N, C-alpha and C positions, 0 to 999 in steps of 0.2 A: 169466820168471812175476812175477805183481806183486809187488812191493815187501812189502808187509804180508802177503801171504799165503806169501810166501819164509820172512820174517823167522821165522812162528809155524811152518812146516812142521820152518822151522832146530830152530826153543825145542825142539819135541817129537819127534823123526826123528833129527835131527842132520844134521852139513853135510851132502850131497850122496852124501843115501841112494839105493840103490838098488832101485829100488819096481818092481811088476811094470806093466806097461804099461795095462790095462787103469786100474790105479790115477794113473800118467801124467793117460790122458786126461781122469780125473775133476779131476786136481788143474788140469788147463788151462783147464776148462771154470769152475772156481766163480775161475784166475785174470781171466778174461775177464769176468765177473759181478762184479768189484772195480774192476777198469780201467772200466767202463761204468759204475757205480755213484760213483764216486768223480768224472770226468765232469761225472754229473749234480749230485752234491753241488755242486760250482764253478758250475754254470751257476746251480746256487738260491741259493744266496748273493751269487753277483752282481748278480740280479735279485733278489730285495729287498732291497739296496741302490740299486740304482736305481728299483725299485718303480715301473714303470711299467704301464700297462692291460695292454698286447699282450705283454711281458713274463710277466707274470701268466698268463695265458693259456697259454702258451710254457710254461713251466714246469710249468701242469695235466696237461698231455698228458705229459709227459718222468713227469714222479712216477710216475704210471698205467703208462707203456709199464715204468719201472725196475721197479715193484712187481710189474709182470706175469711179467719177465724172471727176478726174483729168484724168486719161489714156483717157476715152470721149474728151475730150480739147484738149489731145493731137495727140489724132488721126485726129481730126478737123485739129489741126496748122497744121500738117503735111503735112494735103493734101492739104491747101491753100496756101504755101509753094513753094510745089512742082510746083501747078498750074502758083503762081505768075511771078516764076524763070524762066517758058516757057512762060511766053507772051515777048512781045518785047512793051507794050505799059509802056509810060511814063508818070511822072509826076513834081509838082516842076517846073515848070521852063525848063526840062528835064535834071536837076541837082543829085535826088536826085537815087541812085542805089536802086532798089530794094535787091542788095542781103545782104544789112544794116539789111534788117529785117529777115532774114535767120538767122543772128548773135543773135539780139535783142533775135527769137525765144530761140537758143540752150542758147545763157546766164540766161534765164527763165528759161528751162527744167532743168539745172544745179545747179540752185538755189532754186529749185521747190526736186531735189533730198536730198541736201543739209539740206534743215530745214526736213528734213523726216527722215532722217538720224538721226541726231538731235534731235529729236522728241520720236523714238525707242527707242535710248540709254538711257532718261531721261523718258522714261517708265520703262524697264526694271530695273534702278537704283530704281524706286519705288517700284518695285515691289518686287528688289531684299531687300531693306532696310523693308521692311513690312514681308515679310519671317522671314529675319534675326532677325525683334523683338516678334516676334511667337514663336521662337525658344529659344532665352534668357529668356521669361518672362519679356520684357521690352518695352515700351510704349514711347510713345514721346510726348509732351504737350508745348504749347507756351502760352503766354498770352501777351497781348498788352496792355501796361499800359499808361490806360487813367486818372484813377483813382488812387491816390497811397495810399487815406485815405481808400478807399472802394474795397479790392480787389474785391467782387464779381461784380462790377460796369464792372469788364474790360473784352471783350471778350474772351473765351477760347479756344482754336485747340487743339484737339485728335486726335492721331492715334485711327486706330480701336484696336491694343491692350490695353489700356488704358479702354479701354470700356470694354473689355473681362477679365480685370485684376479687373475690379468691376461689374463683372455681369454683364452687359450690355450690349443691345443690339447696334452696331456703328449707331452713327447719322450725315446722310449730310449734317450740319451747326456749325458753334457755338454756346458755352451750357457755360452755368455761371461757375465761379470758384467755387463753393461753390459745386461741381461736384464731386471735389477731397476731402472736405471733410466733406459734409453730415457723410459720410460713417464709419467716424474715431471717435472716443470715445470722448467725447466730455473731462476730465483729457489730454489724448492727445493732443485732436486738437486747444489747448491753446496755449499750447508750441510750435506745430508747427507755427498756422498764426506768431507766436514772434518771428520766426528763420529766414520765408519771411522778416516783416520787417526789422529785422537787416540788412538783405542780402541787401535789398531795400536800408535803407538806410547810411547804414557803410560797409559791407564783403567782398561785393559782389557777395555773393554762396553761399548754403547754402549746410547741405545733414543730413539729417536723418534716422531714420527708427522707423518706426510705426504699430500700425493696422487698419485693416477696420475690418468692420462686415459687410457686404453683405445682401440681403434681404431677400434670407430663410436662416438667423439666421448662415452660412458658419463663421466663424474668418483667415482672412490672415493675415500676416507680409508684409509688402513692404519695400523698402528701396527708399526713393523721394530724388533728386539732383536736380541741379537747377546754371544756371548760370542767373545778369543781365547787360542785351547790354544797354549801357550808349551811350548815345549820347550828346555828350560833357559833361554837370553835368547832363542832365536829364537820367533818365531810360525809356529806351521807350519798354522794351523787355523782358521777360523771359523765359529763355529756359530751359525747364527743363525733366527729363526722369521719371517713376515710374518703381520699378522692382518688380515682385510678389518672394518674397525672402522667404514665406512658407518652403518649405521644403529644405532650405538651414541651417534655424535656429533649424528646427523641430531635422535634420542630426545633428548640430551643439549641442541643446541640448543633444542629443543620446549621440554623442563624449562624455561630460563634464560626463554625470552619468554611463558613461562606466568606464569615466578615473577615477571618485570618487570608485566606485565600484574597479575595479583594485588595487586602492591604498589602499583603505579599507583590499581587499583581500590580498595585499603584505605588510600590519602592522600586521592584524590577523591570517596568518594564518599557520599552527605547522610547517610544512616546513620551510626551506631556503632559499630564495633567492637571489643570487648574482651574480657579473656581472664582471670580470675581462681585464684589460688593459695588454693584455700580450706583447704586445710592448714594457713599459718601468714594467711590470707585478707592476699592482700598481690596488687595487679593488676602484671598480667605484662606485659601492653601493651593500650594506649585509643590507636585511631584519629585524624588529627586532629582529623576533622568531628563529635565531642567541643563544640567548639567553639558549632557552627554548634542542635546539638541541644538540650546543656543549657547553655549559656554562660558554660562555664569551658575553658579550656584545658588539653591533658595537663599541663601542668606541675601544675595545681592539685590534677589528680586522684589525681596521684603520690604529692605529698604527705596527702590528705589520700585515700583509700576510703570513707569513711562519703561524701564530698558529695553523690552520685547522689540518697542516702533523705535526706540532709537539706534536699534541695532539693526533696523530693516532699511535694504536700501531705500534712497533719497525716491526712486522714477518707479519702484513700490510701493508705496505710503500711499498714491493717492486712489486705486483702486480699493487698498483695502476700507479707507475715511469712504468711500464711494460707497460702501454697501452695510452702513449704519445705517441709515431708516429702515430697513429689512429687519435689523433686531430689534427697532425701539415697533416693530410690527410684527414681534412673537416668529419670527422667521427666521428658521436654522440657514446657519451661509457656512460657506468652504472657502477659505483665502489660500490662495497657494503666493509664495512670496519670494524675496531674497535675504539672507542676511550678513553679515561678515563680524565673521565671529574674530575673535580675541589676536589669534594668529594672522588674521586679515585673508581669511580662505573664506569662501562667497560657498553658500548651500544654500539649498532650495528646503526651505518650509512649507507643510502641508498644514494650516489649520479649520478644525471642525466646531462651530461655537451655534450651543442651544440658549434661545432668552429663558428668562422668565418674570414675566409679567405679574402686574399684581389686581386686586381688585377693581385699578384703574386705569388698569387698561398700560400700564406708566413701569419702564423695564427695572427691575431690581435687580436684577442676577444673572450670570453669566459662568456658563461650563464650556469646558472647550477640552481638548485636544488639539496637539502639538506633533507630528510628527518629522523627521527630516529625512525629507524622497530625493535626494540628491543621487542616488545613483539611479532612482525609478527617472528620474527628468533628464540622464545622461543615456540610461537606455533607448526612453523613448527619443531624444534627440538623434541619437547612434540609427536606431532605423530608421526614422527618417529620414537621414543620409543616406542609410543601405538603402529603402523606398525610392529614395531619389535616382541613385546609382545603376540598379537594379532596374530601374526602369529604363535610363537611359540607356544601355544595353542591350533592354527588350528590342526599343524603338528603333535601334542603331543597327541592329545585329543582321550577320548575312542569311542568319536560318531565317524564317517561318517557323512560327509560333500558333499552333489553335490548342482551343480546349473543349473535348469534342462530351458531351452528356452520354450515359448508358444509354439510349436509343440511340443513339450516334448520329447526331445533330450538333453543327458547326455550332457554337456560344460565345466565343471569344476569339478574335483575332491581330497579331502584332504588324504593325506597320509594314512591318520585312513583307509582311503575304500578301499585304494590296498592293506592294511594291514589284514583284517574285510573278503573283500573278497575272497580273495589268488590270486589278479592279479598281474602284472609286470607293475607297470609305465608304462611301456610303449605298455601295450595293454588295455588301459584302452577302453570297450567294448560301444563306442562310437553307437545313433542312437536313436531306441527308448525304453525311459524309462523305461517300461512296459517287456522289454522281460525278464530282471531279476527273475520277480517276480512269486510266486507260483502259474500255470497253475488256479488251484480253485480261488486266488485271484485276479488275475488281470479286471474284471469287475467289482471287490469290489473299485479294485482303481483306476478305470477310474471315477466312479463317483466321490469321493472322491477329484484325482486331478479338477475335472470341476471344484467341488464349489469352490474350494481354487482361480481358477482360476477367479472365477467370485467374489470373496471378498478380494480386494487388501491391505494388511497387517496386516488380522487376520491369527491364524498361527492354525491346525490344524490335531488335532492326529488320530495318527494309527498304529493297527497293522495285521502284516503279516507278508509270509514266499520269504527270498529272494535265487536264488541257487548261491551258491560259486561258485569256477572256478574247484571244483574238482567234481560239479555235487552234491553234498548234498544242502540240504536245513537247514533254521535255520530262529528262528525267531527275526522281526526288533519291535521294540515300535520307531517308527520316529513323525517326526512337518515339515509341509509345509508349508509356508509362500508366498504367492504372491506377490514379489518386483520386480515386471516387471517396475512398476513409476517409481523405482527409478534407475535413469540413471547410478550411480559407479553399480549396480548389475545388473540391467536388468535380472529378472530372477527370477525362481523360487526353492528358498532357501530349501534345506531339509537335514534335522541333523536325522538320527538314531543309534542306539544299539542293540547290540547282548543281547537278555533279555529270549532264549532260556536257562538257566537255572532259570531263572527266569518262567518261562511256568511251567519247571516241577516240583517246588516248590511250586505253583500255584494249578496243579493238587494234589497233597499228600499231601498240605491244606484245598485245600476242598473236600477231603477225607474223610481227620479226621474230617472236620468242619459236613460232612454229619452224620458222626459217633457219632459225639459229640452230635449233632439233636437229634440224636437213641435215644441214653442215656440220655440226658435230659430230651423226653418228657418220656422217660422210668420212669424214678427218677418223674419227674411229677405226673403222673397218681398213683405212686408209693407211693408219699408223699400221695398224697388229699385220696386214697384207704385207706392209712394207718390214717392219724389223724381223718378219717370219723367212720375207726373201731373204735380207740381209743375213739373217742370223746362221741359214743353209750353205753360201758360199764360206762363207768364214769356220764354219766348222770341219769345211773337208782343209782349209788350211791350216785349220791345226792340226786336222789328222795328218798330210803333211808331213809338219813341223815335230811332230812324234818323230813318224819314222823316220824327219833327218838325222834327228836327236842319237840315232842308234849306230849310223854310218859314220867313219871319219873321217872326223873336219880339223881345218887349220883353227887355227886360235880366231886368226880377223873373220873367216863365214860361220862359226860361236857366235861370233860377238854380233852379228848380223841379227841372225836364226833368234838370237835372246829377245834382240829388239824387237823385231816382228812378231813373238810372241806375245811379247808383255803388250804393243801395238795394237794388235788382234784379241787380246783378254778386255782391256780397256774396251776396247769397240763395241766388242760381245756385252759389257756387264752394263753397258751408258742402252746398249738395244732392251736388254732384259728392264734395266730400270722403267724405261721408256713403255713398254708391255706390261709393267705392275703399277705405272700410273694410267695408262688403259683402260686394265683393268679394273682399275680401284673406283676410277669415276665412271666408271658406267654397271658395274655388274650387283645386283640387289644382294643382299646382306642371306647370309647363308648359316644361319647358326645354328651349333652340334657342339656335344660336348667332346672338351677337350684335357686331355690331361698334361700336362705342361710337362712333368720327365721326360716322357715320352718324345713332346715334341721339340723339348731344348735337347734331346743326345740327336734329335734330326736337323736341327740347326748347327751344330758342332761337330754332326758329319759333315756336313755340307762344307764346313770352313775350314776342316780338319788340316789340307792342302795350304791353305790361303798361306803365302809369304807372311811376311812378316817387319818393320824395320829394323827388329837386332835379332835379341834372342827371339826363341821359340816363346809365340806368350799362350798361359797352361790357363782354360774356362775353367771355373768351380759354379759347381749351380748349388741349389737350395729352393727344395720346395716346399712347402707345405699348406697343408690340401685341405680344410677345416669344412668344403663343400662342395660337391659337384659343380662346376664352370662353364658354361655357356659361352658360343660368340663363334665369330668366322677364325673359322681353322686356316684358312687360304690367307688373310688379313694378318690373323695371327705371326704367320712365318714370317713375313711382308717387312713386317716391324721386327721379329727379333733378327730376321736375317740381318738388315740394313745398320740393326743398332749394333747387333756384337763384333759386326765384319769393321765394322767402320771405328772399334776399339781396338781390332786386332792391326788394322790398317795403319791406324794413328800410334801403334806405343811408343814409348819412351827407349829408345835402342842406349840410351845409356844405364833403365835401370837395371839392378840384377837378378829381379825376377819379374816379368810384365807378367798381370793376370787383368783377366776376366770376371766376374765376381755377377752370378744372376744370382736371388733373392726373391722369389716369388709366396707370393699370403693369397689363398685364395677365402674367403666368407660368401654367403649369402646369396651378398650385396654385389660385392666387384671384386677384382684379382687386385694389386696394387704389387709391380714389376720394378724392381730397383735394377739397373746394369749400372757397375764401378768400376773402372779399368787406375789404373798407376800410369797413363799414356802422359804425351806431351800436355794436352790441354789444350784448352782455349782461350784466350786472351781475352778479358775484359767486357772491349770498347769492340769485342765480333762476337758476342754472345746473344744481340739482339738480329742478328739476321742470317743464323746459320740454319734456316728451317724459310731462307726464300729459292725460289724455283736457279736452279745453276748458281748458287754461290757457294764459291771455292775462295777458302783464307787465301790462300795463294795459286798462281798460276803454275807454280810448279807440284803444287798437290797433288797426290792422286785420286780420281773419280771424278764422275761427271757432275757436281753439285746436285744432284737430282736425288740422293737417296734420303737426305733428312726428311725436303719436302715430302717427298712420299709416307716416309713416317707420320707427317703432322697431320697431311689429309688424309691417309688410313685410320690413325686414333682419330679421331673429328668426323671420320666416316660412322664408325662405331660407339661413339656417344661418351668415347671416355676424353683426358685431360693426360700432360704431357709439360716435364719441369725438366729446370737445369740444373745445374749448378758445378762450376769450373774453374778451376784455378789453372794458371801457364806455369805444366812442366811439371804439374803433380798428380793431375788426373780429373778424368770428368765422370759426373752421376747424373743419368739418367731416372727419373722418377716419373713411372707408366699408371695412370691406374685405369681398367678399365670394366663399365659396369659388367654383369653377369645375365647374361639376355636368357635364363632358365627360361620365361612364361614365355620370350617368341620362340620357345622350340619347340613348344602343345602343342 
């Protein structure tokens, strides 16, 4: 029989009572219930201490099973007691009252209910503790101290949360102390173990923060605290907690970083930050940038809190004080005012103030920031002036300005538009932009505006006719630029001017030009015809003179014939120059490949018999062609012939070896031709005029005065350039640059 039940039976029925068989069977059932319940209780107590997840589930099943069995036992007990109370059977010499057995059962029933209530409360507390640990990330542990020298030899009991913190699965058994330290970096584990030994032998507790590294490589920061339980002088247990403070440490580090950044910002920002205690009107703090903003140091402001208003211009103080009531009502304000710094310079400042009121609504603190906005104010003033100038220009310009939206509707018109169109300002013809165009111009203008719409930012020019208020049309020249992508404009800007008078002038000029073209053509034909007709008899005269030279003539006649021949050659050269000029002005360019070696040889042969002023002139050539050269061959011949013949004609009679050097260098882009001689040269004061038509250095000079003029005109026709260098009695150098017209030959 269960010891507890035997004690209770002895208490109420005496020792070794003689009980009926039915009663013995009943007590046996009760005893088994007591034994079973005792086993369940011990298991429950052990499981609550271990506190593992698997044990909880098993304990819950045991508790349900025990509760069901106890319910059956008490049912049987109730039925047996009822039967016994109704029996008149007496035993134990008739001295025992069966009602005592009923009292015994009632007592057992009450005690059972009390134990079950206590067990439920204990289970609830355990569950509450576990939930609290999980929420707070705090696990509890306990070490039973057996060996103070080797901590790992002592048993360790941990709550589930300890395992969770270490990234492990909870275990329903004791574990080694190394669980707490194997995850700790070696350099920190030594310090922790030393703290534990110090607590065991001296301090009685420890509180440390350290890192743990989980198996997956995750690093956590934990706080470990413990108390040593002493029995007499001997430590018997260590009870401790371990808390995951990773997030808290990260938050603390973030706060430190933010504080450092704020401090750096406070010390280095250009704006001046300050705080004022308004109850005693005391400056609590001000940033070092006050030196840059106000021109005064932190110390100066701390010594004189009124310094900021003292440096403020007198005329700006009133507006500052006018906003004081706003601060007293708790409203933030912005003050813009001027100060004069130590150097006497005027600065514009902007102060933003935020007030703090106490629970009674009294102003107790001001926090503010002040910045130097001098450049901004100067820019604003400059912008206002610029806007004023721009508006004045727009309103007084002769050009009309319109802004048209994407639907081609007028949205803005300048004053000049009303003036040009003859509309009153209150009668702007809004609506379709094309309404005011001449009907013949509308199709073309619609195409024009579509092109403008497709190409933002690009200006397009057009000429068209517009209708005035009185119905008359006038010619306009306008530019349209798509600025729909510019938010400040959001439209197509059209500006135009009245060009009616210009159109009339252009028509008159065009008519005059047509007349001039006719006259020039007629003149060219006349010059060519006259020149050709004049050269024919001159050639005949030269032929007759050549025949006369073969006849015997006296000296006087020979001299006369030479003079006549010279005059005829001069006239023939003049006529040839006129023909060259005429051809150059009226003939189109014909580009073809030029071989300068052949070209120079051709010119040299043409001038082979040309007389010089003294000794025969030697013509030297040097050609370097790195690419094929294309140009107008006839014009190149005219240029080379004139320049080389001039060098021969004006050779220096005193020179021992008169010469003309022609150097040609050809590349893919151009030909550079240099013609140098050691002739008589040209005086510096006359060099600016030698390319003028009919200009001759002196009346005695040979030639017609057209040669160099024709050279200059021909070079310009070819798109080239010509430079002159000359010294009197030393010689002349012409540098000719002609573009390679290879592209025109294709």
